[in-house]
mmCIF entry with sequence, helices, sheets and N, C-alpha, C, O atoms, coordinates in Angstrom:
data_MODEL
# 
_entry.id   MODEL 
# 
_entity.id                         1 
_entity.type                       polymer 
_entity.pdbx_number_of_molecules   1 
# 
_entity_poly.entity_id                      1 
_entity_poly.type                           'polypeptide(L)' 
_entity_poly.nstd_linkage                   no 
_entity_poly.nstd_monomer                   no 
_entity_poly.pdbx_seq_one_letter_code       MLADGRPAALVEALLASAQTRPHSDLVTSTVERITGTPSRTFRRWAADHADAFR 
_entity_poly.pdbx_seq_one_letter_code_can   MLADGRPAALVEALLASAQTRPHSDLVTSTVERITGTPSRTFRRWAADHADAFR 
_entity_poly.pdbx_strand_id                 A 
# 
loop_
_entity_poly_seq.entity_id 
_entity_poly_seq.num 
_entity_poly_seq.mon_id 
_entity_poly_seq.hetero 
1 1  MET n 
1 2  LEU n 
1 3  ALA n 
1 4  ASP n 
1 5  GLY n 
1 6  ARG n 
1 7  PRO n 
1 8  ALA n 
1 9  ALA n 
1 10 LEU n 
1 11 VAL n 
1 12 GLU n 
1 13 ALA n 
1 14 LEU n 
1 15 LEU n 
1 16 ALA n 
1 17 SER n 
1 18 ALA n 
1 19 GLN n 
1 20 THR n 
1 21 ARG n 
1 22 PRO n 
1 23 HIS n 
1 24 SER n 
1 25 ASP n 
1 26 LEU n 
1 27 VAL n 
1 28 THR n 
1 29 SER n 
1 30 THR n 
1 31 VAL n 
1 32 GLU n 
1 33 ARG n 
1 34 ILE n 
1 35 THR n 
1 36 GLY n 
1 37 THR n 
1 38 PRO n 
1 39 SER n 
1 40 ARG n 
1 41 THR n 
1 42 PHE n 
1 43 ARG n 
1 44 ARG n 
1 45 TRP n 
1 46 ALA n 
1 47 ALA n 
1 48 ASP n 
1 49 HIS n 
1 50 ALA n 
1 51 ASP n 
1 52 ALA n 
1 53 PHE n 
1 54 ARG n 
# 
_struct_asym.id          A 
_struct_asym.entity_id   1 
# 
loop_
_struct_conf.conf_type_id 
_struct_conf.id 
_struct_conf.pdbx_PDB_helix_id 
_struct_conf.beg_label_comp_id 
_struct_conf.beg_label_asym_id 
_struct_conf.beg_label_seq_id 
_struct_conf.pdbx_beg_PDB_ins_code 
_struct_conf.end_label_comp_id 
_struct_conf.end_label_asym_id 
_struct_conf.end_label_seq_id 
_struct_conf.pdbx_end_PDB_ins_code 
_struct_conf.beg_auth_comp_id 
_struct_conf.beg_auth_asym_id 
_struct_conf.beg_auth_seq_id 
_struct_conf.end_auth_comp_id 
_struct_conf.end_auth_asym_id 
_struct_conf.end_auth_seq_id 
_struct_conf.pdbx_PDB_helix_class 
_struct_conf.details 
_struct_conf.pdbx_PDB_helix_length 
HELX_P HELX_P1 AA1 ALA A 8  ? THR A 20 ? ALA A 8  THR A 20 1 ? 13 
HELX_P HELX_P2 AA2 THR A 30 ? THR A 35 ? THR A 30 THR A 35 1 ? 6  
HELX_P HELX_P3 AA3 PHE A 42 ? ASP A 48 ? PHE A 42 ASP A 48 1 ? 7  
HELX_P HELX_P4 AA4 ALA A 50 ? PHE A 53 ? ALA A 50 PHE A 53 5 ? 4  
# 
_struct_conf_type.id          HELX_P 
_struct_conf_type.criteria    ? 
_struct_conf_type.reference   ? 
# 
loop_
_atom_site.group_PDB 
_atom_site.id 
_atom_site.type_symbol 
_atom_site.label_atom_id 
_atom_site.label_alt_id 
_atom_site.label_comp_id 
_atom_site.label_asym_id 
_atom_site.label_entity_id 
_atom_site.label_seq_id 
_atom_site.pdbx_PDB_ins_code 
_atom_site.Cartn_x 
_atom_site.Cartn_y 
_atom_site.Cartn_z 
_atom_site.occupancy 
_atom_site.B_iso_or_equiv 
_atom_site.pdbx_formal_charge 
_atom_site.auth_seq_id 
_atom_site.auth_comp_id 
_atom_site.auth_asym_id 
_atom_site.auth_atom_id 
_atom_site.pdbx_PDB_model_num 
ATOM 1   N N  . MET A 1 1  ? -76.557 74.652 -137.253 1.00 0.00 ? 1  MET A N  1 
ATOM 2   C CA . MET A 1 1  ? -75.360 75.336 -137.660 1.00 0.00 ? 1  MET A CA 1 
ATOM 3   C C  . MET A 1 1  ? -75.202 75.343 -139.204 1.00 0.00 ? 1  MET A C  1 
ATOM 4   O O  . MET A 1 1  ? -74.794 76.318 -139.835 1.00 0.00 ? 1  MET A O  1 
ATOM 5   N N  . LEU A 1 2  ? -75.558 74.184 -139.735 1.00 0.00 ? 2  LEU A N  1 
ATOM 6   C CA . LEU A 1 2  ? -75.515 74.059 -141.225 1.00 0.00 ? 2  LEU A CA 1 
ATOM 7   C C  . LEU A 1 2  ? -76.431 75.085 -141.850 1.00 0.00 ? 2  LEU A C  1 
ATOM 8   O O  . LEU A 1 2  ? -76.042 75.741 -142.816 1.00 0.00 ? 2  LEU A O  1 
ATOM 9   N N  . ALA A 1 3  ? -77.652 75.248 -141.325 1.00 0.00 ? 3  ALA A N  1 
ATOM 10  C CA . ALA A 1 3  ? -78.603 76.189 -141.886 1.00 0.00 ? 3  ALA A CA 1 
ATOM 11  C C  . ALA A 1 3  ? -78.096 77.629 -141.791 1.00 0.00 ? 3  ALA A C  1 
ATOM 12  O O  . ALA A 1 3  ? -78.470 78.471 -142.607 1.00 0.00 ? 3  ALA A O  1 
ATOM 13  N N  . ASP A 1 4  ? -77.244 77.916 -140.797 1.00 0.00 ? 4  ASP A N  1 
ATOM 14  C CA . ASP A 1 4  ? -76.654 79.227 -140.669 1.00 0.00 ? 4  ASP A CA 1 
ATOM 15  C C  . ASP A 1 4  ? -75.440 79.416 -141.547 1.00 0.00 ? 4  ASP A C  1 
ATOM 16  O O  . ASP A 1 4  ? -74.823 80.481 -141.514 1.00 0.00 ? 4  ASP A O  1 
ATOM 17  N N  . GLY A 1 5  ? -75.068 78.391 -142.353 1.00 0.00 ? 5  GLY A N  1 
ATOM 18  C CA . GLY A 1 5  ? -73.979 78.528 -143.300 1.00 0.00 ? 5  GLY A CA 1 
ATOM 19  C C  . GLY A 1 5  ? -72.590 78.058 -142.808 1.00 0.00 ? 5  GLY A C  1 
ATOM 20  O O  . GLY A 1 5  ? -71.570 78.299 -143.453 1.00 0.00 ? 5  GLY A O  1 
ATOM 21  N N  . ARG A 1 6  ? -72.591 77.403 -141.685 1.00 0.00 ? 6  ARG A N  1 
ATOM 22  C CA . ARG A 1 6  ? -71.344 76.836 -141.183 1.00 0.00 ? 6  ARG A CA 1 
ATOM 23  C C  . ARG A 1 6  ? -70.869 75.670 -142.058 1.00 0.00 ? 6  ARG A C  1 
ATOM 24  O O  . ARG A 1 6  ? -71.702 74.879 -142.497 1.00 0.00 ? 6  ARG A O  1 
ATOM 25  N N  . PRO A 1 7  ? -69.589 75.535 -142.323 1.00 0.00 ? 7  PRO A N  1 
ATOM 26  C CA . PRO A 1 7  ? -69.119 74.429 -143.143 1.00 0.00 ? 7  PRO A CA 1 
ATOM 27  C C  . PRO A 1 7  ? -69.429 73.099 -142.451 1.00 0.00 ? 7  PRO A C  1 
ATOM 28  O O  . PRO A 1 7  ? -69.329 72.984 -141.230 1.00 0.00 ? 7  PRO A O  1 
ATOM 29  N N  . ALA A 1 8  ? -69.792 72.136 -143.220 1.00 0.00 ? 8  ALA A N  1 
ATOM 30  C CA . ALA A 1 8  ? -70.095 70.792 -142.683 1.00 0.00 ? 8  ALA A CA 1 
ATOM 31  C C  . ALA A 1 8  ? -68.940 70.212 -141.847 1.00 0.00 ? 8  ALA A C  1 
ATOM 32  O O  . ALA A 1 8  ? -69.150 69.586 -140.808 1.00 0.00 ? 8  ALA A O  1 
ATOM 33  N N  . ALA A 1 9  ? -67.713 70.445 -142.341 1.00 0.00 ? 9  ALA A N  1 
ATOM 34  C CA . ALA A 1 9  ? -66.568 69.866 -141.593 1.00 0.00 ? 9  ALA A CA 1 
ATOM 35  C C  . ALA A 1 9  ? -66.432 70.486 -140.225 1.00 0.00 ? 9  ALA A C  1 
ATOM 36  O O  . ALA A 1 9  ? -66.022 69.815 -139.277 1.00 0.00 ? 9  ALA A O  1 
ATOM 37  N N  . LEU A 1 10 ? -66.780 71.791 -140.103 1.00 0.00 ? 10 LEU A N  1 
ATOM 38  C CA . LEU A 1 10 ? -66.728 72.466 -138.805 1.00 0.00 ? 10 LEU A CA 1 
ATOM 39  C C  . LEU A 1 10 ? -67.821 71.881 -137.894 1.00 0.00 ? 10 LEU A C  1 
ATOM 40  O O  . LEU A 1 10 ? -67.562 71.552 -136.736 1.00 0.00 ? 10 LEU A O  1 
ATOM 41  N N  . VAL A 1 11 ? -69.001 71.760 -138.412 1.00 0.00 ? 11 VAL A N  1 
ATOM 42  C CA . VAL A 1 11 ? -70.103 71.194 -137.593 1.00 0.00 ? 11 VAL A CA 1 
ATOM 43  C C  . VAL A 1 11 ? -69.769 69.803 -137.109 1.00 0.00 ? 11 VAL A C  1 
ATOM 44  O O  . VAL A 1 11 ? -69.993 69.479 -135.943 1.00 0.00 ? 11 VAL A O  1 
ATOM 45  N N  . GLU A 1 12 ? -69.247 68.997 -137.971 1.00 0.00 ? 12 GLU A N  1 
ATOM 46  C CA . GLU A 1 12 ? -68.877 67.622 -137.606 1.00 0.00 ? 12 GLU A CA 1 
ATOM 47  C C  . GLU A 1 12 ? -67.842 67.621 -136.535 1.00 0.00 ? 12 GLU A C  1 
ATOM 48  O O  . GLU A 1 12 ? -67.930 66.844 -135.584 1.00 0.00 ? 12 GLU A O  1 
ATOM 49  N N  . ALA A 1 13 ? -66.831 68.500 -136.669 1.00 0.00 ? 13 ALA A N  1 
ATOM 50  C CA . ALA A 1 13 ? -65.708 68.590 -135.657 1.00 0.00 ? 13 ALA A CA 1 
ATOM 51  C C  . ALA A 1 13 ? -66.270 69.033 -134.325 1.00 0.00 ? 13 ALA A C  1 
ATOM 52  O O  . ALA A 1 13 ? -65.902 68.483 -133.287 1.00 0.00 ? 13 ALA A O  1 
ATOM 53  N N  . LEU A 1 14 ? -67.159 70.022 -134.332 1.00 0.00 ? 14 LEU A N  1 
ATOM 54  C CA . LEU A 1 14 ? -67.733 70.528 -133.051 1.00 0.00 ? 14 LEU A CA 1 
ATOM 55  C C  . LEU A 1 14 ? -68.569 69.450 -132.368 1.00 0.00 ? 14 LEU A C  1 
ATOM 56  O O  . LEU A 1 14 ? -68.464 69.271 -131.155 1.00 0.00 ? 14 LEU A O  1 
ATOM 57  N N  . LEU A 1 15 ? -69.400 68.728 -133.126 1.00 0.00 ? 15 LEU A N  1 
ATOM 58  C CA . LEU A 1 15 ? -70.211 67.683 -132.522 1.00 0.00 ? 15 LEU A CA 1 
ATOM 59  C C  . LEU A 1 15 ? -69.331 66.563 -132.008 1.00 0.00 ? 15 LEU A C  1 
ATOM 60  O O  . LEU A 1 15 ? -69.602 66.013 -130.941 1.00 0.00 ? 15 LEU A O  1 
ATOM 61  N N  . ALA A 1 16 ? -68.291 66.212 -132.733 1.00 0.00 ? 16 ALA A N  1 
ATOM 62  C CA . ALA A 1 16 ? -67.367 65.098 -132.286 1.00 0.00 ? 16 ALA A CA 1 
ATOM 63  C C  . ALA A 1 16 ? -66.680 65.553 -131.010 1.00 0.00 ? 16 ALA A C  1 
ATOM 64  O O  . ALA A 1 16 ? -66.563 64.775 -130.062 1.00 0.00 ? 16 ALA A O  1 
ATOM 65  N N  . SER A 1 17 ? -66.234 66.772 -130.968 1.00 0.00 ? 17 SER A N  1 
ATOM 66  C CA . SER A 1 17 ? -65.515 67.185 -129.742 1.00 0.00 ? 17 SER A CA 1 
ATOM 67  C C  . SER A 1 17 ? -66.443 67.296 -128.533 1.00 0.00 ? 17 SER A C  1 
ATOM 68  O O  . SER A 1 17 ? -66.008 67.088 -127.401 1.00 0.00 ? 17 SER A O  1 
ATOM 69  N N  . ALA A 1 18 ? -67.706 67.620 -128.761 1.00 0.00 ? 18 ALA A N  1 
ATOM 70  C CA . ALA A 1 18 ? -68.683 67.662 -127.691 1.00 0.00 ? 18 ALA A CA 1 
ATOM 71  C C  . ALA A 1 18 ? -68.914 66.241 -127.122 1.00 0.00 ? 18 ALA A C  1 
ATOM 72  O O  . ALA A 1 18 ? -69.096 66.066 -125.918 1.00 0.00 ? 18 ALA A O  1 
ATOM 73  N N  . GLN A 1 19 ? -68.902 65.267 -127.992 1.00 0.00 ? 19 GLN A N  1 
ATOM 74  C CA . GLN A 1 19 ? -69.136 63.893 -127.593 1.00 0.00 ? 19 GLN A CA 1 
ATOM 75  C C  . GLN A 1 19 ? -67.972 63.315 -126.817 1.00 0.00 ? 19 GLN A C  1 
ATOM 76  O O  . GLN A 1 19 ? -68.165 62.465 -125.949 1.00 0.00 ? 19 GLN A O  1 
ATOM 77  N N  . THR A 1 20 ? -66.769 63.765 -127.119 1.00 0.00 ? 20 THR A N  1 
ATOM 78  C CA . THR A 1 20 ? -65.579 63.169 -126.510 1.00 0.00 ? 20 THR A CA 1 
ATOM 79  C C  . THR A 1 20 ? -65.003 63.974 -125.377 1.00 0.00 ? 20 THR A C  1 
ATOM 80  O O  . THR A 1 20 ? -64.050 63.537 -124.733 1.00 0.00 ? 20 THR A O  1 
ATOM 81  N N  . ARG A 1 21 ? -65.571 65.176 -125.109 1.00 0.00 ? 21 ARG A N  1 
ATOM 82  C CA . ARG A 1 21 ? -65.058 66.052 -124.063 1.00 0.00 ? 21 ARG A CA 1 
ATOM 83  C C  . ARG A 1 21 ? -65.212 65.365 -122.710 1.00 0.00 ? 21 ARG A C  1 
ATOM 84  O O  . ARG A 1 21 ? -66.251 64.779 -122.406 1.00 0.00 ? 21 ARG A O  1 
ATOM 85  N N  . PRO A 1 22 ? -64.137 65.454 -121.896 1.00 0.00 ? 22 PRO A N  1 
ATOM 86  C CA . PRO A 1 22 ? -64.241 64.752 -120.601 1.00 0.00 ? 22 PRO A CA 1 
ATOM 87  C C  . PRO A 1 22 ? -65.162 65.569 -119.666 1.00 0.00 ? 22 PRO A C  1 
ATOM 88  O O  . PRO A 1 22 ? -65.242 66.793 -119.768 1.00 0.00 ? 22 PRO A O  1 
ATOM 89  N N  . HIS A 1 23 ? -65.844 64.864 -118.766 1.00 0.00 ? 23 HIS A N  1 
ATOM 90  C CA . HIS A 1 23 ? -66.745 65.479 -117.780 1.00 0.00 ? 23 HIS A CA 1 
ATOM 91  C C  . HIS A 1 23 ? -65.938 66.299 -116.826 1.00 0.00 ? 23 HIS A C  1 
ATOM 92  O O  . HIS A 1 23 ? -64.834 65.905 -116.451 1.00 0.00 ? 23 HIS A O  1 
ATOM 93  N N  . SER A 1 24 ? -66.459 67.435 -116.420 1.00 0.00 ? 24 SER A N  1 
ATOM 94  C CA . SER A 1 24 ? -65.743 68.287 -115.453 1.00 0.00 ? 24 SER A CA 1 
ATOM 95  C C  . SER A 1 24 ? -66.709 68.757 -114.393 1.00 0.00 ? 24 SER A C  1 
ATOM 96  O O  . SER A 1 24 ? -67.836 69.130 -114.719 1.00 0.00 ? 24 SER A O  1 
ATOM 97  N N  . ASP A 1 25 ? -66.316 68.754 -113.153 1.00 0.00 ? 25 ASP A N  1 
ATOM 98  C CA . ASP A 1 25 ? -67.082 69.309 -112.045 1.00 0.00 ? 25 ASP A CA 1 
ATOM 99  C C  . ASP A 1 25 ? -66.486 70.562 -111.534 1.00 0.00 ? 25 ASP A C  1 
ATOM 100 O O  . ASP A 1 25 ? -66.768 70.975 -110.410 1.00 0.00 ? 25 ASP A O  1 
ATOM 101 N N  . LEU A 1 26 ? -65.643 71.200 -112.349 1.00 0.00 ? 26 LEU A N  1 
ATOM 102 C CA . LEU A 1 26 ? -64.958 72.461 -111.997 1.00 0.00 ? 26 LEU A CA 1 
ATOM 103 C C  . LEU A 1 26 ? -65.986 73.541 -111.676 1.00 0.00 ? 26 LEU A C  1 
ATOM 104 O O  . LEU A 1 26 ? -66.905 73.795 -112.454 1.00 0.00 ? 26 LEU A O  1 
ATOM 105 N N  . VAL A 1 27 ? -65.810 74.177 -110.501 1.00 0.00 ? 27 VAL A N  1 
ATOM 106 C CA . VAL A 1 27 ? -66.689 75.249 -110.130 1.00 0.00 ? 27 VAL A CA 1 
ATOM 107 C C  . VAL A 1 27 ? -65.734 76.422 -109.691 1.00 0.00 ? 27 VAL A C  1 
ATOM 108 O O  . VAL A 1 27 ? -64.798 76.232 -108.914 1.00 0.00 ? 27 VAL A O  1 
ATOM 109 N N  . THR A 1 28 ? -66.023 77.608 -110.224 1.00 0.00 ? 28 THR A N  1 
ATOM 110 C CA . THR A 1 28 ? -65.196 78.761 -109.852 1.00 0.00 ? 28 THR A CA 1 
ATOM 111 C C  . THR A 1 28 ? -66.117 79.856 -109.320 1.00 0.00 ? 28 THR A C  1 
ATOM 112 O O  . THR A 1 28 ? -67.341 79.760 -109.410 1.00 0.00 ? 28 THR A O  1 
ATOM 113 N N  . SER A 1 29 ? -65.517 80.866 -108.783 1.00 0.00 ? 29 SER A N  1 
ATOM 114 C CA . SER A 1 29 ? -66.284 82.023 -108.266 1.00 0.00 ? 29 SER A CA 1 
ATOM 115 C C  . SER A 1 29 ? -66.339 83.178 -109.224 1.00 0.00 ? 29 SER A C  1 
ATOM 116 O O  . SER A 1 29 ? -66.772 84.268 -108.849 1.00 0.00 ? 29 SER A O  1 
ATOM 117 N N  . THR A 1 30 ? -65.917 82.976 -110.437 1.00 0.00 ? 30 THR A N  1 
ATOM 118 C CA . THR A 1 30 ? -65.804 84.049 -111.427 1.00 0.00 ? 30 THR A CA 1 
ATOM 119 C C  . THR A 1 30 ? -67.155 84.762 -111.684 1.00 0.00 ? 30 THR A C  1 
ATOM 120 O O  . THR A 1 30 ? -67.210 85.992 -111.682 1.00 0.00 ? 30 THR A O  1 
ATOM 121 N N  . VAL A 1 31 ? -68.191 84.030 -111.893 1.00 0.00 ? 31 VAL A N  1 
ATOM 122 C CA . VAL A 1 31 ? -69.491 84.641 -112.197 1.00 0.00 ? 31 VAL A CA 1 
ATOM 123 C C  . VAL A 1 31 ? -69.916 85.528 -111.012 1.00 0.00 ? 31 VAL A C  1 
ATOM 124 O O  . VAL A 1 31 ? -70.348 86.666 -111.199 1.00 0.00 ? 31 VAL A O  1 
ATOM 125 N N  . GLU A 1 32 ? -69.788 84.998 -109.821 1.00 0.00 ? 32 GLU A N  1 
ATOM 126 C CA . GLU A 1 32 ? -70.179 85.753 -108.634 1.00 0.00 ? 32 GLU A CA 1 
ATOM 127 C C  . GLU A 1 32 ? -69.338 87.024 -108.509 1.00 0.00 ? 32 GLU A C  1 
ATOM 128 O O  . GLU A 1 32 ? -69.869 88.096 -108.219 1.00 0.00 ? 32 GLU A O  1 
ATOM 129 N N  . ARG A 1 33 ? -68.059 86.909 -108.724 1.00 0.00 ? 33 ARG A N  1 
ATOM 130 C CA . ARG A 1 33 ? -67.143 88.078 -108.611 1.00 0.00 ? 33 ARG A CA 1 
ATOM 131 C C  . ARG A 1 33 ? -67.513 89.175 -109.618 1.00 0.00 ? 33 ARG A C  1 
ATOM 132 O O  . ARG A 1 33 ? -67.436 90.368 -109.327 1.00 0.00 ? 33 ARG A O  1 
ATOM 133 N N  . ILE A 1 34 ? -67.914 88.727 -110.802 1.00 0.00 ? 34 ILE A N  1 
ATOM 134 C CA . ILE A 1 34 ? -68.207 89.741 -111.880 1.00 0.00 ? 34 ILE A CA 1 
ATOM 135 C C  . ILE A 1 34 ? -69.606 90.262 -111.690 1.00 0.00 ? 34 ILE A C  1 
ATOM 136 O O  . ILE A 1 34 ? -69.792 91.474 -111.801 1.00 0.00 ? 34 ILE A O  1 
ATOM 137 N N  . THR A 1 35 ? -70.612 89.450 -111.412 1.00 0.00 ? 35 THR A N  1 
ATOM 138 C CA . THR A 1 35 ? -72.005 89.862 -111.399 1.00 0.00 ? 35 THR A CA 1 
ATOM 139 C C  . THR A 1 35 ? -72.551 90.134 -110.005 1.00 0.00 ? 35 THR A C  1 
ATOM 140 O O  . THR A 1 35 ? -73.605 90.755 -109.874 1.00 0.00 ? 35 THR A O  1 
ATOM 141 N N  . GLY A 1 36 ? -71.865 89.687 -108.968 1.00 0.00 ? 36 GLY A N  1 
ATOM 142 C CA . GLY A 1 36 ? -72.355 89.844 -107.631 1.00 0.00 ? 36 GLY A CA 1 
ATOM 143 C C  . GLY A 1 36 ? -73.445 88.819 -107.297 1.00 0.00 ? 36 GLY A C  1 
ATOM 144 O O  . GLY A 1 36 ? -74.032 88.887 -106.217 1.00 0.00 ? 36 GLY A O  1 
ATOM 145 N N  . THR A 1 37 ? -73.721 87.898 -108.172 1.00 0.00 ? 37 THR A N  1 
ATOM 146 C CA . THR A 1 37 ? -74.728 86.871 -107.999 1.00 0.00 ? 37 THR A CA 1 
ATOM 147 C C  . THR A 1 37 ? -74.075 85.466 -108.194 1.00 0.00 ? 37 THR A C  1 
ATOM 148 O O  . THR A 1 37 ? -73.337 85.281 -109.162 1.00 0.00 ? 37 THR A O  1 
ATOM 149 N N  . PRO A 1 38 ? -74.321 84.516 -107.335 1.00 0.00 ? 38 PRO A N  1 
ATOM 150 C CA . PRO A 1 38 ? -73.764 83.168 -107.553 1.00 0.00 ? 38 PRO A CA 1 
ATOM 151 C C  . PRO A 1 38 ? -74.224 82.595 -108.877 1.00 0.00 ? 38 PRO A C  1 
ATOM 152 O O  . PRO A 1 38 ? -75.332 82.857 -109.346 1.00 0.00 ? 38 PRO A O  1 
ATOM 153 N N  . SER A 1 39 ? -73.360 81.822 -109.452 1.00 0.00 ? 39 SER A N  1 
ATOM 154 C CA . SER A 1 39 ? -73.735 81.108 -110.704 1.00 0.00 ? 39 SER A CA 1 
ATOM 155 C C  . SER A 1 39 ? -74.801 80.044 -110.420 1.00 0.00 ? 39 SER A C  1 
ATOM 156 O O  . SER A 1 39 ? -75.063 79.699 -109.267 1.00 0.00 ? 39 SER A O  1 
ATOM 157 N N  . ARG A 1 40 ? -75.404 79.536 -111.487 1.00 0.00 ? 40 ARG A N  1 
ATOM 158 C CA . ARG A 1 40 ? -76.356 78.442 -111.317 1.00 0.00 ? 40 ARG A CA 1 
ATOM 159 C C  . ARG A 1 40 ? -76.237 77.549 -112.513 1.00 0.00 ? 40 ARG A C  1 
ATOM 160 O O  . ARG A 1 40 ? -75.628 77.897 -113.525 1.00 0.00 ? 40 ARG A O  1 
ATOM 161 N N  . THR A 1 41 ? -76.825 76.404 -112.379 1.00 0.00 ? 41 THR A N  1 
ATOM 162 C CA . THR A 1 41 ? -76.799 75.442 -113.485 1.00 0.00 ? 41 THR A CA 1 
ATOM 163 C C  . THR A 1 41 ? -77.676 75.904 -114.625 1.00 0.00 ? 41 THR A C  1 
ATOM 164 O O  . THR A 1 41 ? -78.556 76.739 -114.415 1.00 0.00 ? 41 THR A O  1 
ATOM 165 N N  . PHE A 1 42 ? -77.465 75.385 -115.845 1.00 0.00 ? 42 PHE A N  1 
ATOM 166 C CA . PHE A 1 42 ? -78.352 75.655 -116.922 1.00 0.00 ? 42 PHE A CA 1 
ATOM 167 C C  . PHE A 1 42 ? -79.738 75.178 -116.611 1.00 0.00 ? 42 PHE A C  1 
ATOM 168 O O  . PHE A 1 42 ? -80.708 75.857 -116.946 1.00 0.00 ? 42 PHE A O  1 
ATOM 169 N N  . ARG A 1 43 ? -79.867 74.060 -115.997 1.00 0.00 ? 43 ARG A N  1 
ATOM 170 C CA . ARG A 1 43 ? -81.185 73.478 -115.592 1.00 0.00 ? 43 ARG A CA 1 
ATOM 171 C C  . ARG A 1 43 ? -81.905 74.529 -114.733 1.00 0.00 ? 43 ARG A C  1 
ATOM 172 O O  . ARG A 1 43 ? -83.080 74.814 -114.967 1.00 0.00 ? 43 ARG A O  1 
ATOM 173 N N  . ARG A 1 44 ? -81.233 75.089 -113.773 1.00 0.00 ? 44 ARG A N  1 
ATOM 174 C CA . ARG A 1 44 ? -81.890 76.044 -112.868 1.00 0.00 ? 44 ARG A CA 1 
ATOM 175 C C  . ARG A 1 44 ? -82.266 77.340 -113.638 1.00 0.00 ? 44 ARG A C  1 
ATOM 176 O O  . ARG A 1 44 ? -83.342 77.906 -113.449 1.00 0.00 ? 44 ARG A O  1 
ATOM 177 N N  . TRP A 1 45 ? -81.341 77.778 -114.506 1.00 0.00 ? 45 TRP A N  1 
ATOM 178 C CA . TRP A 1 45 ? -81.621 79.000 -115.292 1.00 0.00 ? 45 TRP A CA 1 
ATOM 179 C C  . TRP A 1 45 ? -82.866 78.750 -116.191 1.00 0.00 ? 45 TRP A C  1 
ATOM 180 O O  . TRP A 1 45 ? -83.760 79.590 -116.286 1.00 0.00 ? 45 TRP A O  1 
ATOM 181 N N  . ALA A 1 46 ? -82.885 77.578 -116.835 1.00 0.00 ? 46 ALA A N  1 
ATOM 182 C CA . ALA A 1 46 ? -84.021 77.291 -117.725 1.00 0.00 ? 46 ALA A CA 1 
ATOM 183 C C  . ALA A 1 46 ? -85.318 77.183 -116.951 1.00 0.00 ? 46 ALA A C  1 
ATOM 184 O O  . ALA A 1 46 ? -86.348 77.639 -117.448 1.00 0.00 ? 46 ALA A O  1 
ATOM 185 N N  . ALA A 1 47 ? -85.325 76.604 -115.762 1.00 0.00 ? 47 ALA A N  1 
ATOM 186 C CA . ALA A 1 47 ? -86.563 76.565 -114.945 1.00 0.00 ? 47 ALA A CA 1 
ATOM 187 C C  . ALA A 1 47 ? -86.985 77.988 -114.533 1.00 0.00 ? 47 ALA A C  1 
ATOM 188 O O  . ALA A 1 47 ? -88.163 78.344 -114.552 1.00 0.00 ? 47 ALA A O  1 
ATOM 189 N N  . ASP A 1 48 ? -85.958 78.790 -114.156 1.00 0.00 ? 48 ASP A N  1 
ATOM 190 C CA . ASP A 1 48 ? -86.326 80.155 -113.752 1.00 0.00 ? 48 ASP A CA 1 
ATOM 191 C C  . ASP A 1 48 ? -86.849 80.991 -114.830 1.00 0.00 ? 48 ASP A C  1 
ATOM 192 O O  . ASP A 1 48 ? -87.576 81.942 -114.542 1.00 0.00 ? 48 ASP A O  1 
ATOM 193 N N  . HIS A 1 49 ? -86.539 80.720 -116.082 1.00 0.00 ? 49 HIS A N  1 
ATOM 194 C CA . HIS A 1 49 ? -86.914 81.559 -117.222 1.00 0.00 ? 49 HIS A CA 1 
ATOM 195 C C  . HIS A 1 49 ? -87.880 80.817 -118.164 1.00 0.00 ? 49 HIS A C  1 
ATOM 196 O O  . HIS A 1 49 ? -88.107 81.309 -119.269 1.00 0.00 ? 49 HIS A O  1 
ATOM 197 N N  . ALA A 1 50 ? -88.430 79.722 -117.812 1.00 0.00 ? 50 ALA A N  1 
ATOM 198 C CA . ALA A 1 50 ? -89.265 78.921 -118.669 1.00 0.00 ? 50 ALA A CA 1 
ATOM 199 C C  . ALA A 1 50 ? -90.464 79.719 -119.227 1.00 0.00 ? 50 ALA A C  1 
ATOM 200 O O  . ALA A 1 50 ? -90.832 79.554 -120.390 1.00 0.00 ? 50 ALA A O  1 
ATOM 201 N N  . ASP A 1 51 ? -91.067 80.582 -118.392 1.00 0.00 ? 51 ASP A N  1 
ATOM 202 C CA . ASP A 1 51 ? -92.217 81.377 -118.856 1.00 0.00 ? 51 ASP A CA 1 
ATOM 203 C C  . ASP A 1 51 ? -91.864 82.279 -120.004 1.00 0.00 ? 51 ASP A C  1 
ATOM 204 O O  . ASP A 1 51 ? -92.734 82.564 -120.827 1.00 0.00 ? 51 ASP A O  1 
ATOM 205 N N  . ALA A 1 52 ? -90.656 82.741 -120.111 1.00 0.00 ? 52 ALA A N  1 
ATOM 206 C CA . ALA A 1 52 ? -90.235 83.626 -121.189 1.00 0.00 ? 52 ALA A CA 1 
ATOM 207 C C  . ALA A 1 52 ? -90.236 82.900 -122.539 1.00 0.00 ? 52 ALA A C  1 
ATOM 208 O O  . ALA A 1 52 ? -90.202 83.541 -123.589 1.00 0.00 ? 52 ALA A O  1 
ATOM 209 N N  . PHE A 1 53 ? -90.274 81.563 -122.509 1.00 0.00 ? 53 PHE A N  1 
ATOM 210 C CA . PHE A 1 53 ? -90.166 80.801 -123.762 1.00 0.00 ? 53 PHE A CA 1 
ATOM 211 C C  . PHE A 1 53 ? -91.499 80.140 -124.116 1.00 0.00 ? 53 PHE A C  1 
ATOM 212 O O  . PHE A 1 53 ? -91.560 79.308 -125.021 1.00 0.00 ? 53 PHE A O  1 
ATOM 213 N N  . ARG A 1 54 ? -92.558 80.507 -123.406 1.00 0.00 ? 54 ARG A N  1 
ATOM 214 C CA . ARG A 1 54 ? -93.850 79.954 -123.670 1.00 0.00 ? 54 ARG A CA 1 
ATOM 215 C C  . ARG A 1 54 ? -94.677 80.857 -124.518 1.00 0.00 ? 54 ARG A C  1 
ATOM 216 O O  . ARG A 1 54 ? -95.819 80.529 -124.838 1.00 0.00 ? 54 ARG A O  1 
# 
């Protein structure tokens, strides 16, 4: 983020908030309602698309 020109204070605040954010297991049906396809975890998405990054 710094290399992209974001202010250091903003980067520090974003990183701090990511570290202190409470865990959530919230699951909604929004993705499926909009796309017609059930949502998936980032882990699943990354595994499904790994070849695109090789």
